[in-house]
C-alpha positions as CSV (number, residue, x, y, z in Angstrom):
1,M,13.2,-2.1,8.0
2,L,10.8,1.3,7.8
3,V,12.8,3.8,8.0
4,S,17.0,5.3,7.6
5,I,17.9,9.0,9.6
6,E,20.7,10.6,9.3
7,A,21.9,12.9,11.7
8,M,25.3,14.3,11.8
9,K,26.7,12.2,9.8
10,M,25.4,8.6,12.1
11,E,22.7,6.8,10.4
12,T,20.1,5.4,12.0
13,A,17.2,2.7,10.5
14,L,13.9,2.4,12.9
15,H,12.7,-1.1,12.1
16,A,8.4,-1.8,13.4
17,D,7.5,-3.8,16.8
18,R,4.9,-5.4,14.6
19,D,3.7,-6.9,10.2
20,G,1.7,-4.9,9.3
21,V,0.9,-2.6,6.3
22,I,1.7,1.3,5.6
23,K,-1.3,3.5,5.3
24,E,1.1,7.1,4.8
25,V,4.0,8.0,4.8
26,H,5.5,11.8,5.7
27,V,8.4,12.1,4.3
28,K,10.5,12.0,1.4
29,A,14.3,11.8,1.0
30,G,16.1,15.1,2.0
31,D,14.0,16.3,4.5
32,Q,14.7,17.9,7.3
33,I,13.2,16.9,10.3
34,D,11.9,16.7,14.2
35,A,12.1,14.5,17.6
36,K,8.0,12.6,16.6
37,D,7.9,14.2,14.0
38,L,5.3,11.6,12.4
39,L,7.3,9.4,9.9
40,V,4.8,6.5,8.7
41,V,1.7,5.7,9.1
42,F,-0.2,1.4,10.1
43,E,-3.3,1.5,8.7
44,D,-4.9,-0.7,12.1
């Protein structure tokens, strides 16, 4: 699991579709996000 997001008391787990190394994380716990926000970046 990469991240878990919560909206209106419903939790959604986001999973990667491949193995890899995370290069950057653009959010922290408690941040509000919008649809299509960039959350993490994988290394190439």
